[in-house]
Phi, psi and omega in degrees: 000126184265150172298153178282147174288147173289153171243088185225151169202169184292146171061035175291157175290313182220137168246123178270129185239119178257177175297296182190167179291147172287168176299321179297315178298318177297324180291315185265347177081023180222148183288145175053047185269347179295132185301333180277352180278134186257015185308307185294323178293317180298316179301317180291311182297333180275354180088004180287332176235149183288345179205173178277114179280161175257156179307325181295345181261012187306323181290337181286350176298334177304325180296335178269357182090020181243144176237167181224134173203179180222158177286331177232136184278327189291125175294138176220167177294319179210162183299333179298343180277354180281136182273161176301322180296320179295320177295317181299312177294319181297324178301314181295313181296315181297318180300318178296320178299316181291320179295317184282331181264341174047057174291159176291317184228136170253115179258115180271117185275077181126136178301322181299325178298313182290324177300316179294321183285312186276341185065021175262149181261317184265114186224135176260162174292153174093204183293135178268147183302312181236127180278153177288320180248120180305137178087354178245123178283127177269125179234126180254124180238159178296153173297148179268002180301143176294347179281344180292134185273354178292148175289147182302323179298322178293317180296313181299322181297325177289321177291333174295324175298321177298319179297318177297317178299318179301317181294327178288324186279343184255000000 
């Protein structure tokens, strides 16, 4: 199973950053491909995309000004399978990706992703006071995993805040 390619380019409006690919995503070669993952539905319901995209269309998000990457490349069954070494290496790589591509907003798809990247423990939803990479706004949103116990409406409302922020930043 191969790591997924990043979908990145310079000066994107938003880069969505996940933990790592699921086994299903690793198998099919597309982001957020697990049927229980609500990423594509959340983006549409929040107004970030004009329609609900399919995982196979992940690279076309670049046309909307959005990119996709992960803090760890290796596909796993769950985030708990990621090692400390992988997170440590992933922090360095992700920081370089953000510095070189300079997106306006880095959206961390899950508090745990941002905790691993920022090394901060106490994190609120939304814009963070201090960004890890200068010039990039850090925004923390709930994970889109079907395992998350938040109601979809609550999750979508936080992603709607991201959409408002994007409009202010562009």
